[in-house]
C-alpha positions as CSV (number, residue, x, y, z in Angstrom):
1,M,-29.0,-26.2,25.3
2,I,-27.2,-23.0,23.8
3,N,-29.6,-19.9,23.8
4,T,-29.7,-17.1,21.0
5,K,-28.2,-14.5,23.4
6,T,-25.1,-16.9,23.9
7,L,-24.8,-17.3,20.1
8,W,-25.2,-13.6,19.4
9,I,-22.2,-12.9,22.0
10,A,-20.2,-15.7,20.7
11,A,-20.4,-14.4,16.9
12,A,-19.4,-10.8,18.2
13,L,-16.6,-11.8,20.0
14,V,-15.2,-14.0,17.1
15,L,-16.1,-10.5,14.4
16,A,-14.3,-8.4,17.3
17,I,-11.0,-10.7,17.3
18,A,-11.0,-11.5,13.3
19,V,-11.0,-7.4,13.3
20,I,-8.8,-6.5,16.0
21,A,-6.2,-9.3,16.0
22,P,-4.4,-8.4,13.2
23,Q,-3.9,-4.7,14.0
24,L,-2.5,-6.1,17.4
25,M,-0.2,-8.1,15.7
26,G,1.0,-5.3,13.4
27,Q,-0.4,-7.1,10.7
28,A,-3.1,-4.7,9.6
29,S,-4.1,-5.1,6.1
30,A,-3.2,-1.9,3.7
31,A,-5.8,-0.3,1.7
32,E,-5.1,-1.5,-1.7
33,V,-5.8,0.3,-4.8
34,S,-6.3,-0.8,-8.6
35,V,-3.6,0.5,-10.9
36,Q,-6.4,2.6,-12.7
37,Q,-7.2,4.2,-9.3
38,A,-3.5,4.6,-8.6
39,Q,-3.0,6.1,-11.9
40,S,-5.8,8.9,-11.2
41,M,-4.5,9.3,-7.7
42,S,-1.1,10.2,-9.3
43,Q,-2.6,12.5,-11.9
44,Q,-4.5,14.4,-9.1
45,G,-1.1,15.0,-6.8
46,A,-0.5,11.8,-4.9
47,L,2.5,10.5,-4.3
48,L,3.4,7.3,-6.4
49,L,5.9,5.6,-4.8
50,D,7.8,3.0,-6.5
51,V,10.0,0.8,-4.0
52,R,11.4,-1.5,-6.5
53,E,15.4,-1.8,-7.1
54,A,16.6,1.0,-9.5
55,D,17.4,-1.5,-12.5
56,E,13.7,-2.5,-12.3
57,Y,12.7,1.3,-12.4
58,A,14.9,2.2,-15.1
59,A,13.4,-0.7,-17.3
60,L,9.9,0.4,-16.8
61,H,8.0,2.7,-14.3
62,A,5.1,4.9,-14.0
63,P,4.8,8.6,-14.9
64,R,5.6,10.6,-11.8
65,A,6.7,7.6,-10.0
66,K,9.4,8.4,-7.4
67,L,11.8,5.7,-6.7
68,I,13.1,4.7,-3.1
69,P,14.0,1.0,-3.1
70,L,12.2,-0.8,-0.1
71,G,15.7,-1.2,1.6
72,E,16.3,2.5,1.6
73,V,12.3,3.7,2.7
74,S,13.1,3.9,6.4
75,A,16.2,5.9,5.9
76,R,14.9,8.4,3.3
77,L,11.2,9.1,5.3
78,K,12.5,12.9,5.2
79,E,12.2,13.0,1.2
80,I,8.6,12.4,1.3
81,E,7.8,14.0,4.5
82,A,5.5,16.5,2.7
83,Y,3.1,13.7,2.0
84,K,2.4,12.8,5.8
85,T,-1.0,13.8,5.5
86,K,-1.6,13.2,1.8
87,D,-2.4,10.3,-0.4
88,I,0.7,8.0,-0.9
89,V,0.2,4.8,-3.4
90,V,2.9,2.5,-3.2
91,V,4.0,0.1,-6.3
92,C,6.2,-2.6,-6.8
93,R,6.5,-5.2,-9.4
94,S,3.6,-7.4,-8.0
95,G,2.4,-5.9,-4.8
96,R,4.3,-7.7,-2.1
97,R,7.2,-5.3,-1.4
98,S,4.7,-2.4,-1.8
99,A,2.8,-4.1,0.8
100,K,6.0,-4.1,3.3
101,A,6.7,-0.5,2.2
102,V,3.0,0.5,3.3
103,G,3.6,-0.9,6.7
104,I,6.6,1.0,7.0
105,L,5.0,4.2,6.2
106,K,2.2,3.8,8.5
107,D,4.3,2.7,11.3
108,A,6.0,6.1,10.5
109,G,2.9,8.0,11.2
110,F,2.1,8.5,7.0
111,I,-1.8,8.5,7.3
112,H,-3.2,8.0,4.0
113,V,-1.2,5.2,2.3
114,S,-2.2,2.5,-0.2
115,N,-1.0,-0.7,-1.9
116,V,-1.2,-0.9,-5.7
117,Q,-2.9,-4.1,-6.4
118,G,-0.7,-6.2,-8.8
119,G,2.1,-3.7,-9.0
120,M,4.0,-2.8,-12.4
121,I,2.8,-6.2,-13.7
122,A,-0.7,-5.3,-13.6
123,W,0.0,-1.6,-14.3
124,D,1.5,-2.7,-17.7
125,Q,-0.7,-5.4,-18.6
126,A,-3.6,-2.8,-18.3
127,G,-2.0,-1.2,-20.9
128,L,-1.5,2.3,-18.8
129,E,1.2,5.0,-19.6
130,T,4.7,3.9,-18.6
131,I,8.1,4.8,-19.3
132,K,10.7,2.7,-20.6
């Protein structure tokens, strides 16, 4: 028969593994913010980093967004070095590319990096200001 102490220890181990394993595997989940939070953060001075391609950006983008396509992020880190300890919110079309960019930035030592949930699709659907 299993005693209560054994169950608590097992539960604690399972919880610890669930929390630590993704970080050990380099898959720590990125902090996510809503499009409304991203807009507010951008208005307050956070860097809004758009990691879509230039044609996507030209068709529709958020005000104050800086374009650095995902494939160029690693090579262009010096351009955003001033934000290493400041807020950065990363956006793409739907949230997948921006999640990858968040990982690149965190691996490069950027501290306060968040992924915009739903990307520009959600931004546009929310009726937030855009530039077309």
